[in-house]
Backbone of each chain as nested JSON, in Angstrom:
{
  "chains": [
    {"id": "A", "residues": [
      {"number": 1, "name": "UNK", "atoms": {"N": [92.832, 71.19, 108.443], "CA": [93.39, 70.291, 109.441], "C": [92.909, 68.862, 109.245]}},
      {"number": 2, "name": "UNK", "atoms": {"N": [91.713, 68.693, 108.621], "CA": [91.237, 67.325, 108.416], "C": [92.085, 66.588, 107.391]}},
      {"number": 3, "name": "UNK", "atoms": {"N": [92.76, 67.341, 106.493], "CA": [93.67, 66.672, 105.562], "C": [94.855, 66.111, 106.326]}},
      {"number": 4, "name": "UNK", "atoms": {"N": [95.284, 66.829, 107.343], "CA": [96.396, 66.343, 108.164], "C": [95.955, 65.137, 108.975]}},
      {"number": 5, "name": "UNK", "atoms": {"N": [94.73, 65.195, 109.479], "CA": [94.187, 64.049, 110.187], "C": [94.164, 62.833, 109.26]}},
      {"number": 6, "name": "UNK", "atoms": {"N": [93.698, 63.044, 108.034], "CA": [93.589, 61.946, 107.086], "C": [94.962, 61.38, 106.73]}},
      {"number": 7, "name": "UNK", "atoms": {"N": [95.903, 62.264, 106.506], "CA": [97.254, 61.802, 106.182], "C": [97.813, 60.95, 107.321]}},
      {"number": 8, "name": "UNK", "atoms": {"N": [97.536, 61.372, 108.542], "CA": [98.013, 60.603, 109.69], "C": [97.344, 59.245, 109.792]}},
      {"number": 9, "name": "UNK", "atoms": {"N": [96.055, 59.21, 109.503], "CA": [95.351, 57.927, 109.539], "C": [95.975, 56.938, 108.555]}},
      {"number": 10, "name": "UNK", "atoms": {"N": [96.215, 57.414, 107.362], "CA": [96.767, 56.523, 106.329], "C": [98.231, 56.205, 106.625]}},
      {"number": 11, "name": "UNK", "atoms": {"N": [98.963, 57.205, 107.087], "CA": [100.365, 56.965, 107.473], "C": [100.451, 55.853, 108.517]}},
      {"number": 12, "name": "UNK", "atoms": {"N": [99.542, 55.876, 109.488], "CA": [99.612, 54.901, 110.568], "C": [99.255, 53.49, 110.098]}},
      {"number": 13, "name": "UNK", "atoms": {"N": [98.623, 53.385, 108.938], "CA": [98.256, 52.051, 108.432], "C": [98.935, 51.755, 107.097]}},
      {"number": 14, "name": "UNK", "atoms": {"N": [99.926, 52.57, 106.807], "CA": [100.622, 52.435, 105.523], "C": [101.251, 51.049, 105.368]}},
      {"number": 15, "name": "UNK", "atoms": {"N": [101.842, 50.539, 106.421], "CA": [102.479, 49.222, 106.336], "C": [101.468, 48.131, 106.011]}},
      {"number": 16, "name": "UNK", "atoms": {"N": [100.253, 48.269, 106.548], "CA": [99.215, 47.287, 106.256], "C": [98.837, 47.336, 104.775]}},
      {"number": 17, "name": "UNK", "atoms": {"N": [98.786, 48.543, 104.249], "CA": [98.442, 48.704, 102.828], "C": [99.538, 48.115, 101.954]}},
      {"number": 18, "name": "UNK", "atoms": {"N": [100.78, 48.389, 102.315], "CA": [101.894, 47.814, 101.558], "C": [101.874, 46.294, 101.651]}},
      {"number": 19, "name": "UNK", "atoms": {"N": [101.574, 45.791, 102.816], "CA": [101.528, 44.33, 103.002], "C": [100.429, 43.691, 102.17]}},
      {"number": 20, "name": "UNK", "atoms": {"N": [99.406, 44.478, 101.867], "CA": [98.309, 43.981, 101.029], "C": [98.665, 44.075, 99.541]}},
      {"number": 21, "name": "UNK", "atoms": {"N": [99.865, 44.522, 99.244], "CA": [100.314, 44.56, 97.862], "C": [99.944, 45.81, 97.106]}},
      {"number": 22, "name": "UNK", "atoms": {"N": [99.581, 46.839, 97.834], "CA": [99.155, 48.084, 97.192], "C": [100.087, 49.232, 97.584]}},
      {"number": 23, "name": "UNK", "atoms": {"N": [99.913, 50.326, 96.915], "CA": [100.62, 51.545, 97.251], "C": [99.623, 52.63, 97.583]}},
      {"number": 24, "name": "UNK", "atoms": {"N": [100.141, 53.772, 97.918], "CA": [99.298, 54.933, 98.233], "C": [99.862, 56.137, 97.494]}},
      {"number": 25, "name": "UNK", "atoms": {"N": [98.998, 56.906, 96.931], "CA": [99.399, 58.21, 96.4], "C": [98.351, 59.228, 96.842]}},
      {"number": 26, "name": "UNK", "atoms": {"N": [98.83, 60.33, 97.375], "CA": [97.93, 61.407, 97.799], "C": [97.951, 62.507, 96.76]}},
      {"number": 27, "name": "UNK", "atoms": {"N": [96.802, 63.095, 96.561], "CA": [96.672, 64.19, 95.601], "C": [96.089, 65.378, 96.347]}},
      {"number": 28, "name": "UNK", "atoms": {"N": [96.845, 66.447, 96.366], "CA": [96.421, 67.613, 97.118], "C": [96.136, 68.805, 96.239]}},
      {"number": 29, "name": "UNK", "atoms": {"N": [95.551, 69.801, 96.856], "CA": [95.163, 70.997, 96.119], "C": [96.138, 72.149, 96.336]}},
      {"number": 30, "name": "UNK", "atoms": {"N": [97.04, 71.963, 97.289], "CA": [97.904, 73.071, 97.651], "C": [99.03, 73.307, 96.67]}},
      {"number": 31, "name": "UNK", "atoms": {"N": [99.784, 74.341, 96.922], "CA": [100.945, 74.639, 96.111], "C": [102.118, 73.755, 96.496]}},
      {"number": 32, "name": "UNK", "atoms": {"N": [103.182, 73.902, 95.753], "CA": [104.336, 73.033, 95.969], "C": [104.989, 73.274, 97.327]}},
      {"number": 33, "name": "UNK", "atoms": {"N": [105.063, 74.521, 97.723], "CA": [105.665, 74.817, 99.032], "C": [104.822, 74.243, 100.157]}},
      {"number": 34, "name": "UNK", "atoms": {"N": [103.502, 74.414, 100.014], "CA": [102.582, 73.807, 100.994], "C": [102.811, 72.309, 101.086]}},
      {"number": 35, "name": "UNK", "atoms": {"N": [102.921, 71.676, 99.933], "CA": [103.038, 70.219, 99.905], "C": [104.319, 69.756, 100.582]}},
      {"number": 36, "name": "UNK", "atoms": {"N": [105.398, 70.469, 100.326], "CA": [106.663, 70.067, 100.951], "C": [106.566, 70.191, 102.475]}},
      {"number": 37, "name": "UNK", "atoms": {"N": [105.96, 71.272, 102.943], "CA": [105.809, 71.463, 104.388], "C": [104.869, 70.408, 104.977]}},
      {"number": 38, "name": "UNK", "atoms": {"N": [103.821, 70.11, 104.244], "CA": [102.845, 69.109, 104.681], "C": [103.523, 67.747, 104.869]}},
      {"number": 39, "name": "UNK", "atoms": {"N": [104.309, 67.365, 103.896], "CA": [105.005, 66.07, 103.954], "C": [105.955, 66.035, 105.149]}},
      {"number": 40, "name": "UNK", "atoms": {"N": [106.649, 67.139, 105.332], "CA": [107.621, 67.187, 106.432], "C": [106.916, 67.207, 107.789]}},
      {"number": 41, "name": "UNK", "atoms": {"N": [105.896, 68.035, 107.891], "CA": [105.194, 68.168, 109.186], "C": [104.522, 66.872, 109.606]}},
      {"number": 42, "name": "UNK", "atoms": {"N": [103.909, 66.207, 108.65], "CA": [103.094, 65.027, 108.956], "C": [103.84, 63.717, 108.755]}},
      {"number": 43, "name": "UNK", "atoms": {"N": [105.105, 63.807, 108.412], "CA": [105.921, 62.596, 108.194], "C": [105.234, 61.658, 107.202]}},
      {"number": 44, "name": "UNK", "atoms": {"N": [104.801, 62.229, 106.113], "CA": [104.062, 61.465, 105.108], "C": [105.026, 60.528, 104.363]}},
      {"number": 45, "name": "UNK", "atoms": {"N": [104.794, 59.224, 104.443], "CA": [105.733, 58.287, 103.826], "C": [105.408, 57.93, 102.379]}},
      {"number": 46, "name": "UNK", "atoms": {"N": [104.256, 58.359, 101.898], "CA": [103.828, 57.993, 100.548], "C": [103.928, 59.203, 99.62]}},
      {"number": 47, "name": "UNK", "atoms": {"N": [103.92, 58.97, 98.318], "CA": [104.056, 60.081, 97.379], "C": [102.865, 61.038, 97.446]}},
      {"number": 48, "name": "UNK", "atoms": {"N": [103.173, 62.295, 97.243], "CA": [102.15, 63.339, 97.189], "C": [102.274, 64.062, 95.854]}},
      {"number": 49, "name": "UNK", "atoms": {"N": [101.174, 64.14, 95.158], "CA": [101.129, 64.856, 93.883], "C": [100.172, 66.037, 94.009]}},
      {"number": 50, "name": "UNK", "atoms": {"N": [100.299, 66.964, 93.082], "CA": [99.507, 68.187, 93.148], "C": [98.574, 68.295, 91.947]}},
      {"number": 51, "name": "UNK", "atoms": {"N": [97.328, 68.481, 92.257], "CA": [96.303, 68.7, 91.232], "C": [96.132, 70.209, 91.115]}},
      {"number": 52, "name": "UNK", "atoms": {"N": [97.11, 70.843, 90.493], "CA": [97.199, 72.3, 90.583], "C": [96.021, 73.025, 89.952]}},
      {"number": 53, "name": "UNK", "atoms": {"N": [95.489, 72.462, 88.888], "CA": [94.375, 73.142, 88.219], "C": [93.022, 72.5, 88.545]}},
      {"number": 54, "name": "UNK", "atoms": {"N": [93.03, 71.495, 89.399], "CA": [91.779, 70.862, 89.795], "C": [91.196, 69.912, 88.77]}},
      {"number": 55, "name": "UNK", "atoms": {"N": [91.935, 69.623, 87.713], "CA": [91.387, 68.785, 86.642], "C": [91.11, 67.357, 87.119]}},
      {"number": 56, "name": "UNK", "atoms": {"N": [92.023, 66.814, 87.924], "CA": [91.83, 65.437, 88.389], "C": [90.607, 65.345, 89.306]}},
      {"number": 57, "name": "UNK", "atoms": {"N": [90.484, 66.301, 90.195], "CA": [89.329, 66.294, 91.102], "C": [88.028, 66.453, 90.325]}},
      {"number": 58, "name": "UNK", "atoms": {"N": [88.078, 67.231, 89.262], "CA": [86.867, 67.417, 88.448], "C": [86.476, 66.12, 87.755]}},
      {"number": 59, "name": "UNK", "atoms": {"N": [87.464, 65.387, 87.253], "CA": [87.179, 64.109, 86.595], "C": [86.545, 63.131, 87.58]}},
      {"number": 60, "name": "UNK", "atoms": {"N": [87.13, 63.082, 88.767], "CA": [86.644, 62.148, 89.789], "C": [85.28, 62.576, 90.321]}},
      {"number": 61, "name": "UNK", "atoms": {"N": [85.09, 63.878, 90.385], "CA": [83.806, 64.374, 90.88], "C": [83.77, 64.521, 92.381]}},
      {"number": 62, "name": "UNK", "atoms": {"N": [84.861, 65.015, 92.949], "CA": [84.844, 65.248, 94.393], "C": [83.751, 66.253, 94.739]}},
      {"number": 63, "name": "UNK", "atoms": {"N": [83.225, 66.095, 95.925], "CA": [82.166, 66.999, 96.363], "C": [82.737, 68.342, 96.793]}},
      {"number": 64, "name": "UNK", "atoms": {"N": [81.859, 69.291, 96.898], "CA": [82.239, 70.639, 97.33], "C": [81.508, 70.977, 98.611]}},
      {"number": 65, "name": "UNK", "atoms": {"N": [82.246, 71.524, 99.543], "CA": [81.657, 71.911, 100.816], "C": [80.918, 73.229, 100.67]}},
      {"number": 66, "name": "UNK", "atoms": {"N": [79.628, 73.241, 100.912], "CA": [78.917, 74.521, 100.847], "C": [79.351, 75.419, 101.996]}},
      {"number": 67, "name": "UNK", "atoms": {"N": [79.312, 76.704, 101.768], "CA": [79.763, 77.644, 102.799], "C": [79.021, 77.408, 104.106]}},
      {"number": 68, "name": "UNK", "atoms": {"N": [77.722, 77.181, 104.023], "CA": [76.956, 76.972, 105.263], "C": [77.376, 75.668, 105.937]}},
      {"number": 69, "name": "UNK", "atoms": {"N": [77.98, 74.772, 105.15], "CA": [78.409, 73.499, 105.712], "C": [79.524, 73.643, 106.728]}},
      {"number": 70, "name": "UNK", "atoms": {"N": [80.223, 74.768, 106.688], "CA": [81.331, 74.981, 107.626], "C": [80.863, 75.009, 109.072]}},
      {"number": 71, "name": "UNK", "atoms": {"N": [79.611, 75.365, 109.272], "CA": [79.11, 75.458, 110.639], "C": [78.089, 74.366, 110.948]}},
      {"number": 72, "name": "UNK", "atoms": {"N": [77.968, 73.399, 110.046], "CA": [77.057, 72.286, 110.301], "C": [77.588, 71.463, 111.477]}},
      {"number": 73, "name": "UNK", "atoms": {"N": [76.694, 70.916, 112.298], "CA": [77.137, 70.18, 113.49], "C": [78.148, 69.075, 113.186]}},
      {"number": 74, "name": "UNK", "atoms": {"N": [77.926, 68.313, 112.131], "CA": [78.857, 67.215, 111.848], "C": [80.228, 67.751, 111.432]}},
      {"number": 75, "name": "UNK", "atoms": {"N": [80.208, 68.927, 110.77], "CA": [81.473, 69.545, 110.373], "C": [82.222, 70.066, 111.587]}},
      {"number": 76, "name": "UNK", "atoms": {"N": [81.489, 70.707, 112.477], "CA": [82.107, 71.215, 113.7], "C": [82.671, 70.053, 114.519]}},
      {"number": 77, "name": "UNK", "atoms": {"N": [81.899, 68.963, 114.595], "CA": [82.367, 67.796, 115.353], "C": [83.644, 67.224, 114.741]}},
      {"number": 78, "name": "UNK", "atoms": {"N": [83.701, 67.193, 113.42], "CA": [84.901, 66.678, 112.758], "C": [86.096, 67.581, 113.04]}},
      {"number": 79, "name": "UNK", "atoms": {"N": [85.86, 68.877, 113.073], "CA": [86.934, 69.811, 113.389], "C": [87.436, 69.636, 114.809]}},
      {"number": 80, "name": "UNK", "atoms": {"N": [86.504, 69.462, 115.733], "CA": [86.881, 69.246, 117.134], "C": [87.694, 67.961, 117.262]}},
      {"number": 81, "name": "UNK", "atoms": {"N": [87.255, 66.923, 116.553], "CA": [87.975, 65.644, 116.587], "C": [89.402, 65.805, 116.051]}},
      {"number": 82, "name": "UNK", "atoms": {"N": [89.505, 66.53, 114.949], "CA": [90.827, 66.716, 114.346], "C": [91.757, 67.49, 115.274]}},
      {"number": 83, "name": "UNK", "atoms": {"N": [91.227, 68.524, 115.91], "CA": [92.043, 69.316, 116.836], "C": [92.43, 68.462, 118.042]}},
      {"number": 84, "name": "UNK", "atoms": {"N": [91.473, 67.695, 118.546], "CA": [91.754, 66.835, 119.698], "C": [92.83, 65.812, 119.363]}},
      {"number": 85, "name": "UNK", "atoms": {"N": [92.922, 65.475, 118.09], "CA": [93.94, 64.527, 117.654], "C": [95.287, 65.17, 117.398]}},
      {"number": 86, "name": "UNK", "atoms": {"N": [95.393, 66.449, 117.719], "CA": [96.677, 67.13, 117.591], "C": [96.878, 67.836, 116.269]}},
      {"number": 87, "name": "UNK", "atoms": {"N": [95.855, 67.85, 115.425], "CA": [95.976, 68.508, 114.125], "C": [95.618, 69.977, 114.258]}},
      {"number": 88, "name": "UNK", "atoms": {"N": [96.329, 70.798, 113.557], "CA": [96.087, 72.232, 113.621], "C": [95.87, 72.787, 112.225]}},
      {"number": 89, "name": "UNK", "atoms": {"N": [94.987, 73.769, 112.167], "CA": [94.741, 74.427, 110.891], "C": [95.868, 75.396, 110.575]}},
      {"number": 90, "name": "UNK", "atoms": {"N": [96.485, 75.217, 109.438], "CA": [97.45, 76.191, 108.953], "C": [96.738, 77.058, 107.934]}},
      {"number": 91, "name": "UNK", "atoms": {"N": [97.534, 77.858, 107.249], "CA": [96.954, 78.696, 106.202], "C": [96.259, 77.803, 105.179]}},
      {"number": 92, "name": "UNK", "atoms": {"N": [95.093, 78.23, 104.766], "CA": [94.304, 77.419, 103.856], "C": [94.97, 77.317, 102.487]}},
      {"number": 93, "name": "UNK", "atoms": {"N": [94.88, 76.124, 101.914], "CA": [95.438, 75.921, 100.584], "C": [94.464, 76.329, 99.504]}},
      {"number": 94, "name": "UNK", "atoms": {"N": [94.759, 75.934, 98.288], "CA": [93.885, 76.264, 97.161], "C": [92.583, 75.473, 97.275]}},
      {"number": 95, "name": "UNK", "atoms": {"N": [91.548, 76.016, 96.701], "CA": [90.249, 75.356, 96.627], "C": [89.844, 74.734, 97.981]}},
      {"number": 96, "name": "UNK", "atoms": {"N": [89.736, 75.539, 99.022], "CA": [89.446, 74.995, 100.348], "C": [88.078, 74.345, 100.462]}},
      {"number": 97, "name": "UNK", "atoms": {"N": [87.211, 74.583, 99.495], "CA": [85.879, 73.977, 99.575], "C": [85.809, 72.63, 98.849]}},
      {"number": 98, "name": "UNK", "atoms": {"N": [86.905, 72.248, 98.209], "CA": [86.925, 70.927, 97.574], "C": [87.099, 69.869, 98.655]}},
      {"number": 99, "name": "UNK", "atoms": {"N": [86.231, 68.889, 98.666], "CA": [86.311, 67.825, 99.66], "C": [87.161, 66.671, 99.145]}},
      {"number": 100, "name": "UNK", "atoms": {"N": [87.509, 65.773, 100.029], "CA": [88.388, 64.672, 99.683], "C": [87.656, 63.449, 99.173]}},
      {"number": 101, "name": "UNK", "atoms": {"N": [88.437, 62.479, 98.786], "CA": [87.897, 61.205, 98.319], "C": [88.964, 60.136, 98.504]}},
      {"number": 102, "name": "UNK", "atoms": {"N": [88.514, 58.909, 98.615], "CA": [89.427, 57.775, 98.693], "C": [89.031, 56.783, 97.615]}},
      {"number": 103, "name": "UNK", "atoms": {"N": [89.989, 56.431, 96.774], "CA": [89.764, 55.486, 95.691], "C": [90.752, 54.342, 95.822]}},
      {"number": 104, "name": "UNK", "atoms": {"N": [90.379, 53.203, 95.281], "CA": [91.349, 52.129, 95.06], "C": [91.245, 51.772, 93.585]}},
      {"number": 105, "name": "UNK", "atoms": {"N": [92.37, 51.882, 92.888], "CA": [92.394, 51.613, 91.455], "C": [93.445, 50.552, 91.179]}},
      {"number": 106, "name": "UNK", "atoms": {"N": [93.062, 49.561, 90.422], "CA": [93.931, 48.419, 90.128], "C": [94.457, 48.524, 88.696]}},
      {"number": 107, "name": "UNK", "atoms": {"N": [95.506, 47.753, 88.379], "CA": [96.006, 47.732, 87.001], "C": [94.884, 47.475, 86.002]}},
      {"number": 108, "name": "UNK", "atoms": {"N": [95.008, 48.115, 84.866], "CA": [93.944, 48.03, 83.872], "C": [92.887, 49.097, 84.062]}},
      {"number": 109, "name": "UNK", "atoms": {"N": [93.197, 50.053, 84.945], "CA": [92.267, 51.148, 85.24], "C": [90.942, 50.635, 85.803]}},
      {"number": 110, "name": "UNK", "atoms": {"N": [91.071, 49.655, 86.685], "CA": [89.889, 49.067, 87.317], "C": [89.633, 49.753, 88.658]}},
      {"number": 111, "name": "UNK", "atoms": {"N": [88.482, 50.378, 88.752], "CA": [88.103, 51.037, 89.998], "C": [87.539, 49.999, 90.961]}},
      {"number": 112, "name": "UNK", "atoms": {"N": [88.234, 49.805, 92.068], "CA": [87.83, 48.783, 93.04], "C": [87.034, 49.363, 94.194]}},
      {"number": 113, "name": "UNK", "atoms": {"N": [87.22, 50.645, 94.437], "CA": [86.582, 51.251, 95.62], "C": [86.542, 52.753, 95.419]}},
      {"number": 114, "name": "UNK", "atoms": {"N": [85.47, 53.364, 95.854], "CA": [85.4, 54.819, 95.833], "C": [84.564, 55.299, 97.01]}},
      {"number": 115, "name": "UNK", "atoms": {"N": [85.021, 56.352, 97.608], "CA": [84.292, 56.962, 98.718], "C": [84.55, 58.466, 98.656]}},
      {"number": 116, "name": "UNK", "atoms": {"N": [83.485, 59.213, 98.661], "CA": [83.599, 60.667, 98.542], "C": [83.148, 61.327, 99.837]}},
      {"number": 117, "name": "UNK", "atoms": {"N": [83.96, 62.235, 100.312], "CA": [83.591, 62.953, 101.531], "C": [82.36, 63.828, 101.276]}},
      {"number": 118, "name": "UNK", "atoms": {"N": [81.448, 63.792, 102.234], "CA": [80.288, 64.684, 102.186], "C": [80.531, 65.952, 102.999]}},
      {"number": 119, "name": "UNK", "atoms": {"N": [81.514, 65.892, 103.86], "CA": [81.936, 67.062, 104.627], "C": [83.395, 66.837, 105.005]}},
      {"number": 120, "name": "UNK", "atoms": {"N": [84.081, 67.895, 105.372], "CA": [85.492, 67.767, 105.729], "C": [85.628, 66.874, 106.957]}},
      {"number": 121, "name": "UNK", "atoms": {"N": [86.433, 65.864, 106.847], "CA": [86.599, 64.936, 107.955], "C": [85.778, 63.678, 107.801]}},
      {"number": 122, "name": "UNK", "atoms": {"N": [85.001, 63.597, 106.76], "CA": [84.157, 62.426, 106.486], "C": [85.004, 61.39, 105.727]}},
      {"number": 123, "name": "UNK", "atoms": {"N": [86.0, 60.867, 106.394], "CA": [86.965, 60.012, 105.725], "C": [86.458, 58.583, 105.549]}},
      {"number": 124, "name": "UNK", "atoms": {"N": [86.896, 57.967, 104.469], "CA": [86.554, 56.561, 104.233], "C": [87.174, 55.693, 105.326]}},
      {"number": 125, "name": "UNK", "atoms": {"N": [86.49, 54.626, 105.642], "CA": [86.951, 53.675, 106.649], "C": [88.104, 52.857, 106.05]}},
      {"number": 126, "name": "UNK", "atoms": {"N": [89.263, 52.945, 106.652], "CA": [90.419, 52.23, 106.106], "C": [90.287, 50.722, 106.254]}},
      {"number": 127, "name": "UNK", "atoms": {"N": [89.458, 50.264, 107.171], "CA": [89.19, 48.823, 107.239], "C": [88.506, 48.361, 105.95]}},
      {"number": 128, "name": "UNK", "atoms": {"N": [87.599, 49.188, 105.433], "CA": [86.935, 48.863, 104.175], "C": [87.948, 48.823, 103.03]}},
      {"number": 129, "name": "UNK", "atoms": {"N": [88.845, 49.773, 103.04], "CA": [89.864, 49.84, 101.978], "C": [90.734, 48.586, 102.018]}},
      {"number": 130, "name": "UNK", "atoms": {"N": [91.149, 48.207, 103.208], "CA": [92.001, 47.022, 103.337], "C": [91.237, 45.757, 102.976]}},
      {"number": 131, "name": "UNK", "atoms": {"N": [89.956, 45.746, 103.237], "CA": [89.137, 44.582, 102.874], "C": [89.083, 44.422, 101.357]}},
      {"number": 132, "name": "UNK", "atoms": {"N": [89.032, 45.531, 100.66], "CA": [89.04, 45.498, 99.189], "C": [90.379, 44.984, 98.673]}},
      {"number": 133, "name": "UNK", "atoms": {"N": [91.444, 45.399, 99.344], "CA": [92.777, 45.028, 98.892], "C": [93.115, 43.575, 99.216]}},
      {"number": 134, "name": "UNK", "atoms": {"N": [92.621, 43.116, 100.343], "CA": [92.951, 41.749, 100.767], "C": [91.719, 41.083, 101.34]}},
      {"number": 135, "name": "UNK", "atoms": {"N": [90.761, 40.761, 100.463], "CA": [89.498, 40.2, 100.961], "C": [89.678, 38.826, 101.599]}}
    ]},
    {"id": "B", "residues": [
      {"number": 1, "name": "UNK", "atoms": {"N": [80.644, 52.446, 87.581], "CA": [81.734, 53.408, 87.7], "C": [81.179, 54.818, 87.55]}},
      {"number": 2, "name": "UNK", "atoms": {"N": [81.567, 55.672, 88.449], "CA": [80.984, 56.994, 88.431], "C": [81.849, 58.009, 87.684]}},
      {"number": 3, "name": "UNK", "atoms": {"N": [83.022, 57.603, 87.282], "CA": [83.863, 58.528, 86.517], "C": [84.756, 57.72, 85.579]}},
      {"number": 4, "name": "UNK", "atoms": {"N": [85.387, 58.403, 84.661], "CA": [86.212, 57.757, 83.645], "C": [87.63, 57.562, 84.199]}},
      {"number": 5, "name": "UNK", "atoms": {"N": [87.94, 56.35, 84.618], "CA": [89.233, 56.082, 85.238], "C": [90.373, 56.289, 84.231]}},
      {"number": 6, "name": "UNK", "atoms": {"N": [90.119, 55.944, 82.985], "CA": [91.178, 56.126, 81.974], "C": [91.511, 57.614, 81.794]}},
      {"number": 7, "name": "UNK", "atoms": {"N": [90.493, 58.431, 81.873], "CA": [90.738, 59.87, 81.763], "C": [91.567, 60.36, 82.95]}},
      {"number": 8, "name": "UNK", "atoms": {"N": [91.244, 59.851, 84.122], "CA": [92.033, 60.199, 85.301], "C": [93.467, 59.703, 85.147]}},
      {"number": 9, "name": "UNK", "atoms": {"N": [93.603, 58.483, 84.637], "CA": [94.938, 57.888, 84.485], "C": [95.831, 58.74, 83.592]}},
      {"number": 10, "name": "UNK", "atoms": {"N": [95.26, 59.383, 82.64], "CA": [96.054, 60.172, 81.689], "C": [96.409, 61.571, 82.194]}},
      {"number": 11, "name": "UNK", "atoms": {"N": [95.935, 61.908, 83.354], "CA": [96.286, 63.214, 83.91], "C": [97.758, 63.24, 84.317]}},
      {"number": 12, "name": "UNK", "atoms": {"N": [98.418, 64.303, 84.01], "CA": [99.809, 64.481, 84.426], "C": [99.831, 65.473, 85.584]}},
      {"number": 13, "name": "UNK", "atoms": {"N": [100.248, 64.969, 86.73], "CA": [100.325, 65.8, 87.928], "C": [101.784, 66.006, 88.292]}},
      {"number": 14, "name": "UNK", "atoms": {"N": [102.039, 67.016, 89.074], "CA": [103.423, 67.286, 89.469], "C": [103.629, 66.921, 90.928]}},
      {"number": 15, "name": "UNK", "atoms": {"N": [104.861, 66.557, 91.239], "CA": [105.195, 66.327, 92.637], "C": [105.597, 67.672, 93.256]}},
      {"number": 16, "name": "UNK", "atoms": {"N": [105.876, 67.703, 94.55], "CA": [106.172, 68.989, 95.201], "C": [107.432, 69.687, 94.68]}},
      {"number": 17, "name": "UNK", "atoms": {"N": [108.2, 68.99, 93.876], "CA": [109.388, 69.605, 93.294], "C": [109.172, 69.981, 91.83]}},
      {"number": 18, "name": "UNK", "atoms": {"N": [107.954, 69.759, 91.351], "CA": [107.617, 70.189, 90.012], "C": [107.81, 69.157, 88.919]}},
      {"number": 19, "name": "UNK", "atoms": {"N": [108.163, 67.951, 89.298], "CA": [108.346, 66.896, 88.304], "C": [106.993, 66.275, 87.962]}},
      {"number": 20, "name": "UNK", "atoms": {"N": [106.674, 66.231, 86.694], "CA": [105.391, 65.702, 86.275], "C": [105.406, 64.2, 86.108]}},
      {"number": 21, "name": "UNK", "atoms": {"N": [104.264, 63.596, 86.338], "CA": [104.132, 62.169, 86.084], "C": [102.689, 61.858, 85.711]}},
      {"number": 22, "name": "UNK", "atoms": {"N": [102.545, 60.854, 84.855], "CA": [101.215, 60.388, 84.475], "C": [100.634, 59.622, 85.654]}},
      {"number": 23, "name": "UNK", "atoms": {"N": [99.477, 60.039, 86.107], "CA": [98.913, 59.456, 87.321], "C": [98.691, 57.951, 87.185]}},
      {"number": 24, "name": "UNK", "atoms": {"N": [98.214, 57.512, 86.029], "CA": [97.906, 56.099, 85.854], "C": [99.108, 55.182, 85.948]}},
      {"number": 25, "name": "UNK", "atoms": {"N": [100.306, 55.754, 85.808], "CA": [101.503, 54.924, 85.97], "C": [101.611, 54.399, 87.391]}},
      {"number": 26, "name": "UNK", "atoms": {"N": [100.953, 55.096, 88.299], "CA": [100.995, 54.662, 89.701], "C": [100.321, 53.316, 89.906]}},
      {"number": 27, "name": "UNK", "atoms": {"N": [99.305, 53.028, 89.128], "CA": [98.59, 51.761, 89.324], "C": [98.763, 50.815, 88.13]}},
      {"number": 28, "name": "UNK", "atoms": {"N": [99.804, 51.011, 87.37], "CA": [100.011, 50.137, 86.206], "C": [100.437, 48.737, 86.621]}},
      {"number": 29, "name": "UNK", "atoms": {"N": [101.074, 48.613, 87.773], "CA": [101.561, 47.297, 88.215], "C": [100.849, 46.783, 89.461]}},
      {"number": 30, "name": "UNK", "atoms": {"N": [100.51, 47.66, 90.356], "CA": [99.88, 47.26, 91.622], "C": [98.716, 48.198, 91.929]}},
      {"number": 31, "name": "UNK", "atoms": {"N": [97.753, 47.706, 92.69], "CA": [96.654, 48.601, 93.096], "C": [97.193, 49.798, 93.892]}},
      {"number": 32, "name": "UNK", "atoms": {"N": [96.475, 50.894, 93.767], "CA": [96.858, 52.094, 94.507], "C": [95.659, 52.635, 95.275]}},
      {"number": 33, "name": "UNK", "atoms": {"N": [95.914, 52.998, 96.501], "CA": [94.95, 53.786, 97.249], "C": [95.216, 55.238, 96.859]}},
      {"number": 34, "name": "UNK", "atoms": {"N": [94.237, 55.849, 96.253], "CA": [94.385, 57.217, 95.757], "C": [93.592, 58.13, 96.686]}},
      {"number": 35, "name": "UNK", "atoms": {"N": [94.31, 58.985, 97.373], "CA": [93.684, 59.877, 98.35], "C": [93.596, 61.278, 97.778]}},
      {"number": 36, "name": "UNK", "atoms": {"N": [92.415, 61.758, 97.62], "CA": [92.252, 63.181, 97.321], "C": [92.107, 63.887, 98.664]}},
      {"number": 37, "name": "UNK", "atoms": {"N": [93.08, 64.729, 98.948], "CA": [93.058, 65.461, 100.211], "C": [92.397, 66.811, 100.001]}},
      {"number": 38, "name": "UNK", "atoms": {"N": [91.749, 67.257, 101.041], "CA": [90.964, 68.49, 100.904], "C": [91.86, 69.671, 100.583]}},
      {"number": 39, "name": "UNK", "atoms": {"N": [92.832, 69.902, 101.345], "CA": [93.851, 70.909, 101.028], "C": [94.977, 70.727, 102.014]}},
      {"number": 40, "name": "UNK", "atoms": {"N": [96.044, 71.451, 101.805], "CA": [97.199, 71.295, 102.677], "C": [97.221, 72.358, 103.765]}},
      {"number": 41, "name": "UNK", "atoms": {"N": [96.073, 72.678, 104.326], "CA": [96.042, 73.722, 105.353], "C": [96.52, 73.204, 106.687]}}
    ]}
  ]
}
């Protein structure tokens, strides 16, 4: 459900990102059917690609949620926040322990920003992202 | 830099309809916010 929360956060500020001269691409772990439903359910306006074998996430080095982390207080709080925001957990996708990340990459393969989730729901601050795009 | 961006750029990912694309083409002209989502649950 935190992926849905995250998609909504970015969707709600998508126009600001476009105005800053950038685009957005989401990379998910789910299957194609999951992705189509996700886009439809969450009204995702940006492209969604699938990292079906996890190779892209491995290159980037996304963190992994330890099993005990599922019941950690900060994780539980993030789940409560996501539910309170109207997000619901559907059937789990592939690699449910892979955590998210937010990057900004510029032409020339220049990494401008990186933020890796330490737990599900530990999303990068979009104000920081916009500051990088339009300082 | 904590990872090889060029290696990431060369990854070919598929869209939800199965069409493949080189990821780095996304940022060849303009910056891209690249979101790795946890899963589509």
